[in-house]
Backbone as a chain_set.jsonl record, in Angstrom:
{"seq": "MLLSKASFSDQQVLPFIVKKEAKRTEDGVYSLHLFSRTVITKEGRKYRYLPLKFEGELAMFRKRKDAEEYARYRLALD", "coords": {"N": [[0.598, -1.02, 0.218], [0.923, 2.208, -1.006], [1.124, 5.24, 0.588], [0.308, 8.495, 0.5], [1.364, 11.844, 0.146], [-0.37, 13.433, 1.409], [-1.188, 11.905, 3.455], [0.689, 12.053, 5.41], [0.819, 14.859, 5.778], [-1.666, 15.294, 7.086], [-1.432, 14.135, 9.351], [-2.178, 11.497, 9.911], [-0.413, 9.6, 9.959], [2.697, 9.364, 11.309], [5.73, 10.634, 9.885], [7.833, 10.489, 10.927], [9.791, 9.511, 14.392], [10.673, 10.835, 17.159], [12.798, 9.458, 19.827], [13.807, 9.038, 23.161], [16.275, 8.139, 24.735], [17.094, 5.253, 26.963], [19.847, 4.942, 27.882], [22.575, 7.432, 27.893], [24.624, 8.742, 25.671], [27.872, 9.927, 24.541], [27.442, 11.18, 22.069], [24.667, 12.007, 22.466], [20.968, 11.885, 23.324], [18.915, 11.333, 22.173], [17.362, 9.347, 19.661], [16.358, 8.599, 16.162], [13.735, 7.741, 14.476], [12.761, 6.406, 11.468], [9.774, 6.398, 9.174], [9.018, 3.092, 8.027], [7.285, 1.303, 6.752], [3.827, 0.055, 5.89], [2.045, -2.232, 7.809], [0.007, -4.932, 7.735], [-1.972, -6.423, 10.326], [-3.713, -9.173, 11.955], [-4.83, -7.806, 14.039], [-5.277, -5.34, 13.193], [-4.352, -2.418, 11.208], [-0.702, -1.583, 11.121], [2.436, 0.538, 11.746], [5.321, 0.56, 10.687], [8.212, 1.346, 11.814], [11.693, 2.435, 11.258], [15.364, 2.458, 12.706], [17.306, 5.122, 12.269], [20.754, 4.707, 11.185], [24.386, 5.552, 11.741], [26.684, 4.029, 10.121], [26.483, 1.367, 11.007], [25.813, 1.825, 13.796], [23.772, 3.373, 16.141], [21.935, 6.439, 15.313], [22.418, 9.187, 17.288], [21.383, 12.36, 18.963], [21.951, 15.464, 20.595], [19.894, 17.14, 21.12], [16.283, 17.518, 21.21], [15.004, 19.045, 19.255], [17.033, 19.13, 17.267], [17.057, 16.546, 16.201], [14.449, 16.513, 15.074], [14.567, 18.791, 13.033], [16.724, 17.163, 11.426], [15.379, 15.002, 10.888], [13.43, 16.342, 8.962], [15.032, 17.486, 7.493], [16.037, 15.243, 6.052], [13.908, 13.974, 4.813], [12.687, 15.701, 3.339], [10.649, 17.673, 4.12], [10.101, 20.21, 4.568]], "CA": [[0.07, -0.143, -0.161], [1.363, 3.52, -0.757], [0.894, 6.294, 1.411], [0.093, 9.731, -0.2], [1.897, 13.001, 1.149], [-1.3, 14.151, 2.342], [-1.364, 11.107, 4.86], [1.605, 12.504, 6.294], [0.589, 15.938, 6.081], [-2.736, 15.099, 7.883], [-0.831, 13.467, 10.676], [-2.734, 10.282, 9.876], [0.889, 8.833, 9.776], [3.785, 10.485, 11.54], [6.922, 10.135, 8.998], [9.492, 10.01, 12.236], [9.585, 9.443, 15.709], [12.127, 11.312, 17.825], [12.489, 8.886, 21.205], [14.475, 9.366, 24.235], [16.808, 6.436, 25.106], [17.416, 5.43, 28.339], [21.156, 5.275, 28.102], [23.245, 8.879, 27.582], [26.099, 8.532, 25.008], [28.528, 11.235, 24.31], [26.539, 11.965, 21.0], [23.214, 12.614, 22.694], [20.267, 10.868, 24.061], [17.54, 11.14, 21.257], [17.287, 8.718, 18.356], [15.421, 9.21, 15.479], [13.195, 6.502, 13.953], [11.783, 7.029, 10.058], [8.759, 5.437, 8.668], [9.571, 2.079, 6.608], [6.253, 0.731, 6.016], [2.545, -0.473, 6.713], [2.146, -3.623, 8.112], [-1.35, -5.224, 7.9], [-1.916, -7.785, 11.092], [-5.003, -9.389, 12.179], [-5.518, -6.919, 14.852], [-5.263, -4.136, 12.183], [-3.182, -1.917, 10.646], [0.246, -1.011, 12.226], [2.962, 1.036, 11.061], [6.733, 0.101, 11.216], [9.507, 2.564, 11.817], [13.171, 1.663, 11.546], [16.021, 3.661, 13.545], [18.433, 5.812, 11.721], [21.851, 4.405, 11.785], [25.293, 5.851, 10.948], [28.167, 3.043, 10.073], [26.198, 0.344, 11.942], [25.166, 2.471, 14.844], [22.106, 4.144, 16.363], [22.314, 8.047, 15.14], [22.155, 10.168, 18.614], [21.343, 13.517, 18.864], [21.861, 16.212, 21.576], [18.511, 17.868, 21.476], [15.113, 16.703, 20.408], [14.778, 19.833, 18.255], [18.189, 18.807, 16.191], [16.643, 15.03, 15.632], [13.337, 16.728, 14.071], [15.271, 19.209, 11.942], [17.536, 16.749, 10.787], [14.209, 14.301, 9.817], [12.672, 16.906, 7.969], [15.754, 17.777, 6.13], [16.381, 14.083, 5.455], [12.522, 13.476, 4.251], [12.347, 17.171, 2.626], [9.495, 17.757, 4.368], [10.148, 21.737, 4.415]], "C": [[0.975, 1.381, -0.164], [0.501, 4.288, -0.214], [1.196, 7.613, 0.685], [0.926, 10.822, 0.817], [1.06, 13.458, 2.013], [-1.299, 13.376, 3.508], [-0.597, 11.509, 5.792], [1.253, 13.775, 7.036], [-0.608, 16.403, 7.141], [-2.448, 14.735, 8.922], [-1.778, 12.283, 10.819], [-1.514, 9.405, 10.028], [1.981, 9.52, 9.968], [4.958, 9.692, 10.483], [7.986, 10.2, 9.775], [8.802, 10.029, 13.459], [10.765, 9.588, 16.507], [11.935, 10.505, 19.34], [13.643, 8.915, 21.972], [15.098, 8.087, 24.735], [17.302, 6.611, 26.463], [18.735, 5.706, 28.779], [21.368, 6.658, 27.279], [24.336, 8.531, 26.856], [26.706, 9.878, 24.725], [28.053, 12.008, 23.059], [25.153, 12.568, 21.459], [22.714, 11.604, 23.349], [19.085, 10.797, 23.316], [17.968, 10.358, 20.189], [16.124, 8.622, 17.508], [14.916, 7.645, 14.501], [12.187, 6.817, 12.528], [10.843, 5.651, 9.76], [8.943, 4.708, 7.739], [8.129, 1.698, 5.634], [4.725, 0.163, 6.753], [2.324, -1.863, 6.706], [0.565, -4.19, 8.661], [-1.105, -6.735, 9.03], [-3.51, -8.053, 11.237], [-5.651, -8.476, 13.234], [-5.952, -5.552, 14.02], [-4.214, -3.591, 11.566], [-1.952, -0.997, 11.645], [1.334, -0.381, 11.24], [4.367, 0.819, 11.47], [7.853, 1.293, 11.01], [10.668, 1.732, 12.184], [14.219, 2.802, 11.949], [16.963, 3.873, 12.532], [19.531, 4.903, 12.062], [22.599, 5.0, 11.003], [26.389, 4.926, 10.758], [27.763, 2.251, 11.147], [25.812, 0.671, 13.365], [24.313, 3.288, 15.093], [22.583, 5.706, 16.062], [21.831, 8.741, 16.265], [21.94, 11.581, 18.232], [20.993, 14.189, 20.426], [20.729, 16.84, 22.251], [17.452, 17.382, 20.365], [14.94, 17.58, 19.333], [15.938, 19.486, 16.969], [17.621, 17.457, 15.531], [15.562, 15.391, 14.72], [13.935, 17.533, 12.846], [16.111, 18.45, 11.044], [16.452, 15.676, 9.791], [13.7, 15.181, 8.841], [13.778, 17.3, 6.953], [15.795, 16.511, 5.362], [15.145, 13.534, 4.488], [12.23, 14.825, 3.551], [11.119, 17.42, 2.907], [9.121, 19.581, 4.474], [10.748, 21.934, 3.332]], "O": [[1.712, 1.569, 0.804], [-0.712, 4.181, -0.39], [2.345, 7.794, 0.28], [1.078, 10.641, 2.025], [1.37, 13.85, 3.138], [-1.393, 13.957, 4.589], [-0.958, 11.428, 6.966], [1.278, 13.963, 8.252], [-0.619, 17.43, 7.819], [-3.31, 14.99, 9.763], [-2.188, 12.089, 11.963], [-1.822, 8.24, 10.278], [2.402, 10.264, 9.082], [5.043, 8.473, 10.33], [9.098, 9.965, 9.303], [7.646, 10.398, 13.666], [11.675, 8.764, 16.592], [10.986, 10.869, 20.035], [14.665, 8.79, 21.299], [14.433, 7.115, 25.095], [17.757, 7.616, 27.009], [18.982, 6.443, 29.734], [20.675, 7.017, 26.327], [25.165, 7.899, 27.511], [25.991, 10.88, 24.69], [28.2, 13.225, 22.95], [24.62, 13.504, 20.863], [23.337, 10.675, 23.862], [18.158, 10.166, 23.823], [19.052, 10.689, 19.71], [14.994, 8.565, 17.995], [15.648, 6.775, 14.028], [11.085, 7.362, 12.581], [11.032, 4.454, 9.977], [9.069, 5.179, 6.609], [7.934, 1.756, 4.42], [4.599, -0.083, 7.953], [2.41, -2.572, 5.703], [0.079, -3.914, 9.758], [-0.419, -7.728, 8.789], [-4.381, -7.33, 10.754], [-6.876, -8.387, 13.309], [-6.932, -4.87, 14.323], [-3.185, -4.239, 11.376], [-2.138, -0.136, 12.505], [1.258, -0.663, 10.044], [4.596, 0.902, 12.676], [8.106, 1.93, 9.987], [10.768, 0.791, 12.972], [14.008, 3.961, 11.592], [17.439, 2.915, 11.923], [19.432, 4.279, 13.118], [22.248, 5.23, 9.846], [27.276, 5.229, 11.557], [28.426, 2.265, 12.184], [25.492, -0.264, 14.099], [24.007, 4.064, 14.188], [23.606, 6.115, 16.61], [20.616, 8.935, 16.216], [22.351, 11.946, 17.13], [20.167, 13.755, 21.229], [20.559, 17.044, 23.453], [17.605, 17.022, 19.198], [14.691, 16.996, 18.278], [15.595, 19.618, 15.794], [17.753, 17.329, 14.314], [15.517, 14.802, 13.64], [13.839, 17.038, 11.722], [16.306, 18.917, 9.922], [16.513, 15.499, 8.574], [13.52, 14.668, 7.737], [13.528, 17.43, 5.755], [15.624, 16.553, 4.144], [15.367, 12.776, 3.543], [11.073, 14.794, 3.13], [10.337, 17.417, 1.957], [7.979, 20.039, 4.445], [10.942, 23.083, 2.933]]}, "num_chains": 1, "name": "protein.A"}
């Protein structure tokens, strides 16, 4: 199933999720998860998000705002 740009702009599906991790690293405490696909299960429709990784390690950001700005840049939402 393909999702239109309107489904993201209407907030039906979030294009990314910023998550605060339990452990703090020197890079930061916030990780970024980007929308991957829609999965249909017996319970209904679920959305799958995959974490952003750089060189095999989880991409971390110091501030939530920095993570959101990078996600918007990467997904060309602005």
